[in-house]
Structure formats: C-alpha cells, structure tokens
C-alpha positions in Angstrom: 62.3 47.4 5.8 65.7 47.7 7.4 67.9 45.6 5.0 71.0 45.7 7.2 69.0 44.5 10.3 67.5 41.7 8.2 71.0 40.5 7.0 72.3 40.5 10.6 69.4 38.4 11.7 70.1 35.8 9.0 73.9 35.4 9.4 74.9 37.2 12.6 74.6 34.0 14.7 75.3 31.4 12.0 77.6 28.6 13.1 80.5 29.2 10.7 83.4 28.1 12.9 84.8 31.6 13.6 83.1 34.8 14.7 85.0 36.7 12.1 83.3 34.7 9.4 79.9 36.0 10.6 81.1 39.5 10.0 82.3 38.5 6.5 79.0 36.7 5.8 77.1 39.9 6.7 79.4 42.0 4.4 79.0 39.5 1.5 75.2 39.3 1.9 75.0 43.1 1.8 77.0 43.2 -1.4 74.8 40.4 -3.0 71.6 42.2 -2.0 72.9 45.5 -3.4 73.2 44.0 -6.9 71.7 40.5 -6.7 72.0 39.6 -10.4 75.5 40.9 -10.9 78.7 38.8 -10.9 81.0 38.6 -7.8 83.6 41.1 -9.3 80.7 43.6 -9.8 79.2 43.0 -6.4 82.4 43.3 -4.4 83.8 46.8 -4.0 87.5 45.9 -4.5 90.0 43.1 -5.1 90.5 42.5 -1.4 86.7 42.0 -0.8 86.5 39.7 -3.9 89.3 37.5 -2.6 87.8 37.4 0.9 84.5 36.3 -0.6 86.1 33.4 -2.5 88.0 32.4 0.6 84.8 32.5 2.7 82.8 30.2 0.4 85.7 27.7 0.3 85.9 27.4 4.1 85.0 23.9 5.4 82.6 25.2 8.1 80.8 27.5 5.6 78.3 25.0 4.1 74.9 25.1 2.5 73.1 24.1 5.7 75.2 26.3 8.0 74.3 29.4 6.0 70.6 28.6 5.9 70.0 27.3 9.4 69.4 30.6 11.2 66.9 31.7 8.4 65.0 28.5 8.6 64.7 28.7 12.3 63.3 32.3 12.1 60.8 31.2 9.5 59.5 28.3 11.6 59.2 30.6 14.6 56.8 32.8 12.5 54.9 29.7 11.3 54.3 28.6 14.9 52.1 31.6 15.5 48.3 30.8 15.4 46.9 30.8 11.9 47.4 29.0 8.6 50.8 28.5 7.1 51.2 26.8 3.7 54.4 24.9 3.1 54.7 25.0 -0.7 57.1 22.4 -2.0 58.6 21.9 -5.4 61.9 20.9 -7.1 64.1 22.5 -9.7 67.5 21.8 -11.4 70.5 24.2 -11.3 72.5 23.9 -14.5 76.3 24.1 -14.3 77.1 22.3 -17.5 79.4 25.1 -18.7 81.4 25.1 -15.4 84.7 23.3 -14.9 83.4 21.3 -11.9 82.1 17.7 -12.1 78.5 17.3 -10.8 75.7 14.9 -11.2 73.6 14.6 -14.3 70.5 16.7 -14.9 67.7 16.8 -17.4 68.3 14.2 -20.1 71.7 13.4 -18.6 73.6 15.5 -21.2 74.1 18.3 -18.7 75.3 18.4 -15.1 74.4 20.4 -12.0 72.4 20.1 -8.8 68.9 19.2 -7.9 67.2 21.6 -5.4 64.0 20.9 -3.5 62.5 24.0 -1.8 59.8 24.3 0.9 58.5 27.9 0.8 56.5 29.1 3.9 53.5 31.3 3.0 51.2 32.8 5.6 47.5 32.8 4.7 45.6 35.6 6.4 43.9 38.5 4.7 46.6 38.4 2.1 49.5 36.0 1.3 52.7 36.8 3.1 56.0 35.1 2.2 57.8 34.1 5.4 60.8 32.6 3.6 62.5 29.2 3.2 61.3 26.6 5.7 63.6 24.0 4.3 65.8 23.2 1.3 67.5 20.0 0.1 70.4 20.3 -2.4 71.8 17.1 -3.9 73.6 15.6 -6.9 71.7 13.0 -8.9 73.6 9.7 -9.2 74.6 8.5 -12.6 72.6 5.7 -14.3 72.4 2.6 -12.0 72.8 -0.9 -13.1 69.5 -2.7 -13.9 67.3 -3.0 -10.8 64.0 -4.7 -10.0 61.0 -2.7 -8.9 61.5 -4.0 -5.3 65.2 -3.1 -5.3 64.3 0.5 -6.3 61.8 0.8 -3.6 64.2 -0.6 -0.9 66.8 2.1 -1.5 66.5 5.9 -0.9 65.3 7.8 -4.0 64.5 11.3 -5.1 60.8 11.0 -4.3 61.8 10.8 -0.6 62.5 14.6 -0.6 58.8 15.4 -0.1 58.5 13.4 3.1 62.1 14.3 4.3 61.2 18.0 4.1 58.2 17.5 6.4 60.4 15.5 8.8 63.0 18.3 8.8 60.3 21.0 9.5 59.1 18.9 12.5 55.9 18.1 14.3 53.2 20.8 14.5 52.4 21.4 18.1 48.8 22.4 17.1 48.6 25.5 19.3 46.1 27.1 17.0 48.4 26.4 14.0 47.3 24.7 10.8 50.3 23.6 8.6 49.3 22.6 5.1 51.8 21.2 2.6 51.1 22.1 -1.1 52.5 20.0 -3.9 52.1 19.3 -7.6 51.6 15.9 -9.1 55.1 14.8 -8.1 53.9 14.8 -4.5 51.2 12.2 -5.1 53.1 9.7 -2.9 51.5 7.6 -0.2 54.5 7.8 2.1 54.5 11.6 1.8 50.9 11.8 2.9 51.6 9.3 5.7 54.5 11.4 6.9 52.3 14.5 7.0 49.7 12.6 9.1 52.3 11.4 11.6 53.7 15.0 12.0 50.3 16.6 12.4 50.7 18.3 9.0 47.9 18.5 6.4 48.3 18.4 2.7 46.6 19.6 -0.5 48.2 18.1 -3.6 47.5 17.6 -7.2 46.7 14.0 -8.2 48.3 11.9 -10.9 47.6 8.3 -9.6 44.2 6.6 -10.0 44.4 5.1 -6.6 42.3 2.3 -5.1 39.9 3.9 -2.6 36.8 3.1 -0.4 33.9 5.4 -1.0 30.7 4.9 0.9 31.6 1.3 1.6 32.4 0.5 -2.1 35.9 -0.2 -3.3 37.0 1.2 -6.7 39.2 3.6 -8.5 39.0 7.3 -7.6 38.7 8.7 -11.1 35.6 6.6 -11.7 34.0 8.0 -8.5 34.9 11.5 -9.4 33.5 11.3 -12.9 30.2 10.2 -11.4 30.1 13.1 -8.9 27.9 16.0 -9.9 28.9 19.6 -9.7 28.1 21.3 -6.4 28.5 24.9 -7.7 30.5 27.4 -9.7 33.1 29.9 -8.6 35.7 32.2 -10.1 39.5 31.7 -9.9 42.0 34.2 -11.2 45.3 32.8 -12.4 48.3 34.8 -13.1 49.4 35.7 -16.7 52.5 34.2 -18.1 55.1 35.4 -20.6 53.5 38.8 -20.9 49.9 37.6 -21.1 47.3 39.0 -18.8 45.8 37.2 -15.9 43.0 34.7 -16.7 39.7 34.4 -14.9 38.3 30.8 -14.9 34.6 29.9 -14.2 35.1 26.5 -12.4 32.7 23.7 -11.6 33.5 21.9 -8.3 32.7 18.5 -6.8 34.3 16.4 -4.0 34.1 12.9 -2.5 35.4 11.8 1.0 37.3 8.5 0.8 39.7 6.2 2.4 42.9 5.7 0.3 44.0 2.1 0.4 47.7 1.4 1.1 49.8 0.5 -2.1 50.3 -3.1 -2.9 53.8 -3.3 -1.4 52.5 -2.1 2.0 48.9 -3.2 2.1 49.6 -5.8 4.9 51.4 -3.4 7.2 49.7 0.0 6.6 46.3 1.5 7.5 44.2 3.4 4.9 44.4 7.3 4.9 41.3 9.4 5.1 40.8 12.5 3.1 38.8 14.3 0.3 39.3 14.3 -3.5 38.3 17.5 -5.1 37.7 18.0 -8.8 37.5 21.5 -10.4 37.0 21.9 -14.1 35.8 24.4 -16.8 32.8 23.3 -18.8 34.5 23.8 -22.2 36.9 22.0 -24.5 40.6 22.3 -23.4 39.4 24.0 -20.2 41.3 24.0 -16.9 40.9 20.8 -14.9 42.5 19.9 -11.5 42.1 16.8 -9.4 43.3 17.5 -5.9 43.5 15.5 -2.7 43.2 17.1 0.7 43.9 15.3 4.0 41.4 17.7 5.5 37.8 16.6 5.3 35.4 18.9 3.3 32.0 19.5 4.6 30.6 22.2 2.3 31.3 24.2 -0.9 33.2 27.0 0.8 35.6 24.5 2.4 36.3 22.8 -0.9 36.8 26.2 -2.6 39.3 27.1 0.1 41.4 24.1 -0.6 41.4 24.9 -4.4 42.6 28.5 -3.6 45.3 27.2 -1.4 46.6 25.0 -4.2 46.5 27.9 -6.7 49.2 29.6 -4.5 51.6 26.8 -5.6 52.9 28.8 -8.5 54.7 31.1 -5.9 57.4 28.4 -5.7 58.0 28.9 -9.5 58.4 32.6 -8.9 60.9 31.8 -6.1 63.0 29.6 -8.5 62.9 32.5 -11.0 64.1 34.9 -8.3 67.0 32.4 -7.6 68.0 31.8 -11.2 67.3 35.1 -12.9 67.3 37.6 -10.0 70.4 36.1 -8.2 72.1 34.5 -11.2 72.8 31.4 -9.2 73.7 29.3 -12.2 76.4 31.9 -13.3 78.5 31.6 -10.1 81.7 30.0 -11.2 83.6 28.5 -8.3 86.0 25.6 -8.5 84.6 23.1 -6.0 81.3 21.4 -5.3 81.3 22.5 -1.7 81.9 26.2 -2.6 79.1 26.2 -5.1 76.8 24.6 -2.5 77.7 27.3 0.0 76.9 30.1 -2.5 73.6 28.5 -3.3 72.8 28.4 0.4 73.2 32.1 0.8 71.6 33.0 -2.5 68.6 30.8 -1.6 67.9 32.9 1.4 68.3 36.2 -0.6 66.0 35.0 -3.3 63.3 34.5 -0.7 63.8 38.1 0.4 63.3 39.3 -3.2 60.1 37.3 -3.5 58.9 38.6 -0.1 59.3 42.2 -1.4 57.3 41.5 -4.5 54.3 40.3 -2.6 54.6 42.9 0.1 54.2 45.5 -2.6 51.3 43.6 -4.4 49.3 43.2 -1.2 49.6 46.7 0.4 48.2 48.9 -2.4 45.6 50.4 -0.2 46.2 53.3 2.2 48.6 56.2 2.4 52.4 55.8 2.2 53.0 58.1 5.2 51.1 55.6 7.4 53.3 52.6 6.5 56.7 53.9 5.3 59.3 55.9 7.3 58.7 59.6 6.9 62.2 60.4 5.6 61.9 57.8 2.8 58.5 59.1 1.7 60.0 62.6 1.7 62.9 61.5 -0.6 60.4 60.1 -3.2 58.2 63.1 -3.0 61.0 65.6 -3.5 62.5 63.5 -6.3 59.1 63.3 -8.2 57.7 66.6 -6.9 54.7 65.0 -5.2 52.7 65.9 -2.1 53.6 63.5 0.7 50.2 63.8 2.4 48.3 62.4 -0.6 50.8 59.8 -1.8 49.2 56.3 -1.8 51.2 53.1 -1.1 50.6 51.9 -4.6 51.9 55.1 -6.1 54.8 55.1 -3.7 56.0 51.6 -4.8 55.5 52.5 -8.5 57.8 55.5 -8.0 60.3 53.2 -6.2 60.3 50.9 -9.2 60.8 53.8 -11.5 64.1 54.5 -9.6 65.0 51.0 -10.6 64.2 51.3 -14.3 60.4 50.8 -14.5 58.9 53.1 -17.1 55.5 53.4 -15.6 53.3 53.7 -18.7 49.7 52.7 -18.5 50.4 49.7 -20.8 53.3 48.5 -18.6 51.2 46.8 -15.9 52.7 46.4 -12.5 56.4 46.5 -11.8 58.4 43.3 -11.4 60.5 42.4 -8.4 63.8 43.2 -10.1 63.0 46.8 -10.8 61.4 47.1 -7.4 64.6 45.9 -5.7 66.9 48.0 -7.7 64.8 51.1 -6.9 64.6 50.2 -3.2 68.4 49.9 -3.0 68.8 53.3 -4.8 66.3 54.8 -2.3 68.3 53.4 0.7 71.5 54.9 -0.8 69.7 58.3 -1.0 68.5 57.9 2.6 72.0 57.2 3.8 73.5 60.1 1.8 70.9 62.5 3.3 71.7 61.3 6.8 75.4 61.8 6.3 74.8 65.3 5.0 72.6 66.1 8.1 75.3 64.8 10.5 77.9 67.0 8.8 75.6 70.1 9.3 
C-alpha cells in the first residue's frame, strides 16, 4: 500500500482551477491521512501550512464535487471489470449545530447541518473488497414548507429522489460481464428507484417496507399476504456482526420466495408498466427473531440464488461502518470553517479519505491466510520483525497486521478480539515513518 501514490491518484489531476492547488491538495490530504481524527492545527505542520489549508478550502474552484470526481472515476473503472459489484446506498446527517454557520435543519429541526447520501462500491468475489465511493450527494434540507397537497409534494423534487439520482450519476451498465446491484434499506423501497435501476441496466436488492399490490401466478393481491402463505424452502446460517462490544451473532434462518409483477403506484398506473422481480422472506423461527423481507429485481430459480441475495443484503451494514469512519475516524463534524462552501469542500476530501480507512479495515480482515513475506514488501516485514523480535519467514499475515495495530495502540490480549481500523491506521502510519527513516539512514551511509 503506497499511501503517497494513492493520494496523487485521487487529487493529482483534479480540476481545481490552478495546477498549484493540486500540489496543495496532495499536501493537505497527506496531512489528513497522517492523523485523520486530529484537528487542522494538529494535522498541519506549521502556521504557514495551516493558513494555506484554510485558503485552499475557501477557493471557489475547490468544491465538494471537484475534490471527489477523480476518485469516483477511478472507482467506476474498477467496477467495470467483469464480476459483481454492489453499490451500497444509504444516507446520514452531519451535525454542525455548534458551528457559527447557518445550515439547513437536521433531525427534529432543532439542530442544523448537512444531509449526505453515499453510494459505496463493494466488489464481491471470494471476499468483499471496498473499491471506494461511487457517488455522494451532499445537500441542505429546506426549512418547513407551507402546507402542500399530496400531489404537490410528488410534483416537486424531494429527498427520496437521491436513490434514483445516484444510479443516474453512476451511469448505464454496459453489461460486459458486469453485474451491478444496488443495495438499500427500507428507505429505498421506491418504485421510481427500481424503475431507474431497470432503465440503466442495474439490479437491486432492497429491504421492503411497503405492502405493494402485485400479481402472483395470475392473481392480484398484497405481497405480505402472498409471503405469509409461502412455505419455507430450507434453512441456512447467517453470521451478523456484533455491535457495541457484543460478539457476532449466528442466525438460523428460514427462507422462502415468490416471483411477482409489482403494479405501478396509483399516481402512475396509467403510464407505467409493472416491474418484475422476486420477494424473499427470511426469518428465525422464534419469538423476536430476525426477519427480513427483501425485493430483488433478479429472478430467483432455486434456494442457492435466494440465499445469495440475502447475503448481498447483509453487506449493507458496511455503509454504516463508512459513516462511522467519516464521523469518528475523520472527525468531519468537528471541522470549524466559516462558510458553507468551505465546509462542503472539506467534507468532499474527507469523504474520500474515510473510504480509504474502510478499505484498509477489510483488507486486513480478508487476508488473514498466508505468510506476510508473500504479500507485504520485504523491508516493511523486516521492520515489524526487528521491532517485535520475530522470525520473518514464519510471520503470518494475520499476525503481521495485529503487530501493526499494536504500533497504533492495540493491546493484543486474547480477550481484545480483532483490532479496529483506527488503531490499524495509526500503526500503519507509524510503520511508514519507520520505513522512511530507515531509507534515509541507508542513503546517508
């Protein structure tokens, strides 16, 4: 992992209005990555660099989209390779209520800040690989409107449009061996979103909230009634992550599915064709057990295909981890700039950096097998081995990354579980500093 090369790929060719700003963007990004959760004064090496960073984010050409566009393009290039890419979508709110800048309302309208809708690209092969941010939409919520009718609300743009707009921004899938699947929670159960996926050659697997009118085997009715009548087709295990210090949970899930045609909503039934797809129900046969009702635009022919769609949906929580990286790992809500535009620009850069932190976490989790010497540069493995007095020939990848995390503050006791991304990143930055210091000594003879 060459951090400097990665930074130059993201911002070296960004359209910022002046070539000198690209060099400044690279310098600022390196400082932010070095101490992602620190404040600007702690991240910048001196007063001159701090002033330059504030000037940079206040430039008119340095915008949220300008700072993210190169990264998004690189992510989509990777997604166009043959295989399955999940576009995991979800929204979050960024709270700037304590800042002296007027923004739109959030939450119960007592605070103010931004709304952020993220599309995270995840490659599904032997293991999950985080590609980065395929698209992000940042906006301010408007204050309470005057009283509107239901038709007036539907006629104007609204927040629910972000799901379909994200698919439009990503673009049409050329279908050269690529399967693009959008993953969403219950907020994505929107007919127009599914329709947009279909028109752009995208697929979708979403969690259902609406009891839609459907046609099943020639019979019209409500989907929940049909699902409740469907018998279990088998049982499988699903492991879900632990939360708030609790261990991971293994669920024994029943599974059933029905292929249907979703009828267009009442306000479009005269102008719109039905959508075909499969409703999937998974549930635990116990009181208060897990239950999901999913909809897939892909048809399901057997138990294995239905189980596959459920596992795809279970990856959705990675977007929650991303927002945690952005808020906690990058302290995005603590950035105190004086204008809306400057704050948006900072969020644009930190949004990309948060994706890199998440990528590191899953790289470490998925490459536990094998020896470190076969996957990590020899000089870096040597530094770890000398520091902890280990034999480089026998060091496994799992043990290597645990030692890296220990450089960042991870204790490494048996009861501690696996290291988190914050300690991994701090340890990795310390390791790169040691590598650079060793290289400098060698050049000096």
